[in-house]
C-alpha positions in Angstrom: 15.1 -43.7 -79.0 18.3 -44.2 -81.6 20.1 -41.8 -79.8 19.6 -43.1 -76.3 20.9 -46.9 -78.1 23.8 -45.0 -79.2 24.4 -43.5 -75.7 24.5 -46.5 -73.8 26.9 -48.1 -76.6 29.1 -45.5 -75.6 28.8 -46.1 -71.9 28.7 -49.5 -72.4 32.0 -49.5 -73.9 33.7 -47.8 -70.5 34.8 -50.2 -68.8 35.1 -47.9 -65.4 30.9 -47.2 -66.1 30.3 -50.4 -66.1 31.9 -51.7 -63.2 30.6 -49.3 -61.4 26.8 -50.2 -62.0 27.7 -53.7 -62.1 29.1 -53.0 -58.3 26.2 -50.9 -57.5 23.4 -53.7 -58.1 25.7 -56.9 -56.7 25.9 -54.4 -53.3 22.4 -53.4 -53.5 21.3 -57.2 -54.0 23.8 -57.7 -51.1 22.4 -55.4 -48.6 18.8 -56.1 -49.3 19.6 -60.0 -48.9 21.6 -59.5 -45.9 18.6 -57.1 -44.3 16.0 -59.4 -45.2 18.1 -62.7 -43.4 18.8 -60.6 -40.6 14.5 -60.0 -40.5 13.7 -63.2 -40.9 16.0 -64.5 -38.1 14.7 -61.5 -35.8 11.1 -62.7 -36.4 12.2 -67.0 -36.1 14.0 -65.3 -32.8 10.3 -63.9 -31.6 8.6 -67.1 -32.8 10.7 -69.2 -30.6 10.3 -67.3 -27.3 6.7 -67.6 -27.1 7.0 -71.7 -26.8 9.7 -71.4 -24.5 7.8 -68.8 -22.7 5.0 -71.2 -22.1 7.2 -73.9 -21.2 8.5 -71.6 -18.5 5.3 -70.5 -17.2 4.4 -74.2 -16.9 7.0 -75.0 -15.1 6.5 -72.4 -12.5 2.3 -73.3 -12.6 3.7 -76.3 -11.1 5.3 -75.2 -8.0 3.3 -72.0 -7.1 0.1 -74.6 -7.5 1.5 -76.0 -3.9 1.8 -72.7 -2.5 -1.4 -71.1 -3.7 1.1 -67.5 -3.3 0.7 -64.8 -5.7 3.5 -63.6 -4.8 5.5 -66.4 -5.5 4.2 -66.1 -9.4 4.4 -62.6 -9.4 8.0 -62.4 -8.7 9.6 -66.1 -10.8 6.5 -65.6 -13.5 8.9 -63.6 -16.3 6.5 -61.9 -19.3 8.2 -61.8 -22.7 7.6 -58.9 -24.6 8.8 -58.3 -28.7 8.9 -55.7 -31.2 8.2 -57.7 -34.8 9.8 -56.1 -37.5 7.8 -53.5 -40.0 7.7 -55.0 -43.2 10.0 -52.4 -44.5 12.7 -53.3 -41.6 15.1 -55.2 -44.2 16.1 -51.7 -45.8 17.1 -50.1 -42.7 18.1 -51.9 -39.8 18.5 -49.2 -37.6 18.0 -49.2 -33.9 17.0 -52.7 -34.2 21.1 -53.8 -34.8 21.4 -52.2 -31.2 18.9 -52.3 -28.9 16.3 -55.0 -27.5 13.5 -56.2 -29.2 12.6 -59.1 -26.5 12.9 -58.0 -23.4 11.1 -60.1 -20.9 9.7 -58.8 -17.5 8.4 -59.3 -14.1 5.8 -57.8 -12.3 8.7 -56.0 -10.5 9.9 -52.5 -10.6 10.0 -51.7 -13.8 12.5 -49.4 -14.6 15.9 -51.1 -13.9 14.0 -53.6 -16.2 13.7 -51.3 -18.5 17.0 -49.8 -19.4 19.2 -52.5 -19.6 19.8 -51.1 -23.3 20.4 -47.7 -24.0 19.1 -45.3 -26.5 21.3 -42.6 -28.5 21.1 -41.1 -31.8 21.6 -43.5 -34.6 20.8 -41.4 -37.4 23.8 -39.0 -36.8 26.2 -41.6 -35.5 28.8 -43.3 -37.8 27.7 -46.1 -40.5 26.1 -49.2 -38.6 25.6 -52.6 -40.4 25.7 -52.9 -44.0 21.9 -52.9 -45.1 20.2 -51.2 -48.5 20.8 -47.3 -46.7 24.1 -47.7 -45.9 24.5 -48.5 -49.6 22.7 -45.6 -50.8 23.9 -43.1 -47.9 27.3 -44.0 -47.9 28.3 -45.8 -51.0 25.8 -44.1 -53.8 27.8 -41.0 -53.7 31.0 -42.6 -54.7 29.4 -44.1 -57.8 27.6 -40.9 -58.5 31.4 -39.0 -58.9 32.7 -42.2 -59.8 30.1 -42.0 -63.3 29.5 -38.3 -63.6 32.8 -36.8 -62.7 34.6 -36.7 -66.1 31.3 -36.3 -67.9 32.1 -32.9 -69.3 36.0 -32.6 -68.6 36.6 -36.5 -70.1 35.4 -35.0 -73.5 37.7 -31.8 -73.1 40.6 -33.7 -72.8 40.1 -35.9 -75.6 39.9 -33.0 -77.5 35.8 -33.5 -78.4 34.1 -30.6 -76.2 34.0 -28.2 -78.8 32.5 -30.5 -81.6 30.3 -31.9 -79.4 29.1 -28.3 -78.1 29.0 -26.7 -81.8 26.4 -29.3 -83.1 23.6 -27.1 -83.9 20.3 -27.5 -81.5 21.2 -30.4 -80.1 24.3 -29.5 -77.3 21.4 -29.3 -74.4 19.7 -32.7 -75.1 23.0 -34.6 -75.4 24.1 -34.0 -72.0 20.1 -34.3 -70.9 20.4 -37.8 -72.3 23.8 -38.8 -71.0 23.0 -37.4 -67.4 19.6 -39.5 -67.8 20.8 -42.3 -69.1 23.7 -42.9 -65.8 21.1 -41.8 -63.5 18.2 -43.9 -64.8 21.0 -46.7 -64.8 22.1 -46.1 -61.1 19.0 -45.8 -60.1 17.7 -49.4 -61.5 20.5 -50.6 -60.2 19.4 -50.0 -56.6 15.8 -49.7 -57.0 15.4 -53.1 -58.7 16.9 -55.4 -55.8 14.6 -52.6 -53.7 11.7 -53.4 -55.0 12.4 -57.0 -54.9 12.7 -57.0 -51.4 10.2 -55.0 -50.4 7.3 -57.1 -52.7 8.6 -60.0 -50.9 8.1 -58.9 -47.3 5.2 -57.2 -48.6 6.0 -53.6 -48.3 2.8 -51.9 -49.0 2.7 -50.2 -52.2 2.6 -46.7 -51.1 5.8 -47.0 -48.6 7.6 -48.5 -51.5 7.3 -45.8 -53.7 7.9 -43.1 -51.2 10.9 -45.1 -50.6 11.8 -45.4 -54.7 11.0 -41.2 -54.7 13.7 -40.7 -52.0 16.4 -42.7 -54.2 15.6 -40.3 -56.9 15.8 -37.2 -55.4 19.3 -38.7 -53.0 20.7 -39.6 -56.5 19.4 -36.1 -58.3 21.5 -34.4 -55.3 24.5 -36.1 -55.4 24.4 -35.6 -59.6 23.7 -32.1 -59.5 26.8 -31.6 -57.0 28.4 -33.1 -59.7 27.6 -30.7 -62.6 28.1 -27.9 -60.9 31.7 -28.9 -60.2 31.9 -29.5 -63.9 31.0 -26.1 -64.6 34.0 -25.0 -62.4 35.7 -26.3 -65.6 38.1 -27.9 -63.9 40.6 -31.2 -64.5 39.0 -35.2 -64.2 41.2 -35.6 -61.6 40.4 -32.4 -59.9 36.6 -32.8 -60.0 36.9 -35.9 -58.7 39.2 -35.1 -55.5 36.9 -32.3 -54.5 34.1 -34.5 -55.1 35.6 -37.3 -53.0 36.0 -34.4 -50.1 32.3 -33.0 -50.5 31.5 -36.7 -49.7 33.7 -37.0 -47.1 32.6 -33.7 -45.2 28.9 -34.2 -45.8 28.5 -38.3 -45.2 31.1 -38.6 -42.1 32.1 -35.3 -40.5 29.4 -33.5 -40.3 26.9 -35.4 -39.3 29.4 -36.6 -36.6 30.1 -32.8 -35.5 26.5 -32.3 -35.3 25.9 -35.3 -33.5 28.8 -34.0 -31.1 27.2 -30.7 -31.0 23.5 -32.0 -30.1 24.6 -34.0 -27.3 26.5 -31.4 -26.2 23.3 -28.9 -26.5 21.0 -31.5 -25.3 23.0 -33.0 -22.1 20.9 -36.5 -21.1 21.7 -39.3 -18.6 22.4 -42.4 -19.2 19.8 -44.9 -19.0 21.9 -47.1 -16.6 21.5 -44.3 -13.9 17.6 -44.2 -14.1 18.5 -48.3 -13.0 20.4 -47.1 -10.3 18.4 -44.5 -8.9 14.9 -46.9 -9.1 17.6 -49.9 -7.0 18.6 -47.3 -5.0 14.8 -46.6 -3.9 14.0 -49.9 -4.2 17.1 -51.2 -1.5 16.6 -48.4 0.8 13.2 -49.7 1.5 14.5 -52.6 3.1 15.7 -50.0 6.1 12.7 -48.6 6.8 9.6 -49.4 8.9 7.3 -50.8 6.2 4.6 -48.8 6.9 6.2 -45.8 5.9 6.5 -48.3 2.4 2.9 -49.0 2.4 1.6 -45.3 3.6 3.7 -44.3 0.2 2.0 -46.8 -1.9 -1.4 -46.4 -0.9 -1.0 -42.0 -1.6 -1.2 -43.3 -5.0 -2.9 -46.4 -5.3 -6.1 -46.0 -2.5 -7.9 -48.6 -4.8 -5.7 -51.5 -2.4 -6.2 -49.2 0.9 -8.7 -51.5 2.4 -6.5 -54.4 2.2 -5.5 -56.7 5.2 -2.5 -54.8 7.6 0.9 -56.5 7.2 1.5 -58.6 10.0 5.4 -59.7 11.4 5.5 -62.0 8.2 7.3 -61.1 5.4 4.5 -60.7 2.4 4.9 -60.0 -1.2 2.4 -57.1 -1.3 4.7 -55.1 0.6 7.5 -55.9 -1.5 5.9 -55.5 -4.8 4.9 -52.3 -3.3 8.1 -50.5 -2.2 8.7 -51.8 -6.0 6.4 -49.7 -7.2 7.1 -46.7 -5.2 10.9 -47.1 -6.1 9.7 -46.7 -9.8 7.6 -43.9 -8.7 10.6 -42.1 -7.0 12.4 -41.6 -10.4 9.3 -41.2 -13.0 10.7 -37.3 -12.9 13.8 -38.3 -14.0 12.3 -41.2 -16.2 10.6 -38.4 -17.7 13.1 -36.1 -18.6 15.4 -38.3 -20.2 12.9 -39.5 -22.0 11.7 -35.6 -23.3 16.1 -35.2 -23.6 16.0 -38.2 -26.2 12.9 -36.9 -27.8 14.7 -33.6 -27.9 18.1 -35.1 -29.5 15.9 -36.8 -31.8 13.8 -34.1 -33.1 17.7 -32.0 -33.5 18.5 -35.1 -35.3 15.9 -34.7 -38.1 16.2 -31.0 -38.3 19.7 -31.6 -39.4 18.4 -33.6 -42.1 17.1 -30.2 -43.8 20.9 -29.6 -43.8 23.1 -32.3 -44.9 20.7 -34.8 -47.4 22.8 -38.4 -45.7 21.0 -37.6 -42.5 18.2 -36.6 -43.9 17.4 -39.4 -45.9 19.1 -41.7 -43.0 16.0 -40.7 -40.7 13.7 -40.6 -43.6 14.5 -44.2 -43.9 14.8 -45.9 -40.3 11.1 -43.5 -40.3 9.7 -45.5 -42.7 11.0 -48.6 -42.2 10.0 -48.2 -38.6 13.6 -48.7 -36.7 14.3 -45.3 -35.1 14.5 -43.7 -32.0 10.0 -43.3 -32.1 9.7 -46.8 -33.1 12.0 -47.9 -29.7 10.0 -45.2 -27.8 6.3 -46.8 -29.1 8.2 -50.4 -28.4 8.9 -49.2 -24.5 5.6 -47.4 -24.2 3.6 -51.0 -24.9 5.7 -52.5 -22.6 4.4 -50.3 -20.2 0.8 -50.6 -20.6 1.7 -54.5 -20.7 3.9 -54.0 -17.2 0.7 -52.2 -15.8 -2.2 -54.4 -16.4 0.3 -57.1 -14.8 0.9 -55.4 -12.1 -2.5 -54.5 -11.6 -3.9 -58.5 -12.3 -1.4 -59.9 -9.3 -2.5 -56.9 -6.6 -6.1 -57.7 -7.5 -4.9 -61.4 -5.6 -2.1 -59.7 -3.5 -3.9 -57.5 -1.8 -6.8 -59.6 -0.9 -5.2 -62.7 0.1 -6.3 -64.7 -2.6 -5.1 -68.1 -3.5 -3.0 -68.7 -7.0 -3.2 -71.8 -8.3 -2.0 -73.7 -11.4 -5.3 -72.3 -13.5 -4.9 -68.6 -13.0 -1.5 -68.3 -14.7 -4.1 -68.6 -17.9 -5.3 -65.7 -16.9 -2.3 -63.2 -16.7 -2.4 -60.7 -19.6 -0.6 -61.5 -22.3 1.4 -59.3 -24.2 0.5 -58.5 -28.2 3.0 -57.2 -29.8 
């Protein structure tokens, strides 16, 4: 214990070491605070959308109640969906920074509404918003380099290395104490703010332990790299330059190259292309006989086949039917798009086994539920809700049942 206290006093005499540790702690605190503020803002936005949604529906209900037209209710009613952030989302905002977490949809064609934003591989993209994941993955290695690059070479250049190695039986223990002390202080500078944020955010204990374990492993990787470079017996300046180059290659260059390679190897169209394809199919319905559209619709939805035939007058059941036929016409493209996105995501995770920075980022986003899988799960919940919404309005439209103000209360409710 005395020896550890002595090493600690020696370390604290180094202004650069103290400054590095303080800076890591401040960055970690700032990242956790910024992440929590962003998550709180998103939760507030989600909380505000529901009262506004109720006001919107109330005004539409008062208007629709005069005509009792279910088609008008389906066409003019927007329904809010939302993706509430997980407790650990503050640590790695991931796709929540670029993908919509609130989407208002109608019972019309879903694909044109769903792909307003694009999906891509955020794990392999360049650094995004400032959060704990950014501090850990991109900045922490620099502080490891600052604290460890001259651990041995500094003693050699000061002329003390032979004396330290000559201390009978204590040489290895000395270096082990110094490595563990510096690494331990670095871990505390990262872990304490994270743990406080996790406790305040009610992150499950198992999840927090998993993240802390990941921090330990990531620090161990970079410390091991610095110690391996130290064995080359170069000068402190050469060690620092080499380690800075490795940081650049491992955290920025190789992930970017992998990102480009994955995109080239797994070509995926843009979501907006699905939107355009669906809209073309919908617009085409205006130019073909309505019976053709209804025939195509009833082929997949025979439960509504007994609906009264269309007259010359406009009827919303035809309008909603050709929107659904438009969705179904691009179902193959939607499935291919989904498979491509999932394949890219799986490839990005595979890259994480080779590049620790990518692996840490992907795993942290998975634990925080801010990755592509979480985004696709949100889309799945929207699809399920939209299906219930369509069937609800179809029950009125295809039976010509009047739709009054009270019927708005019977509409399906999205459960986040």
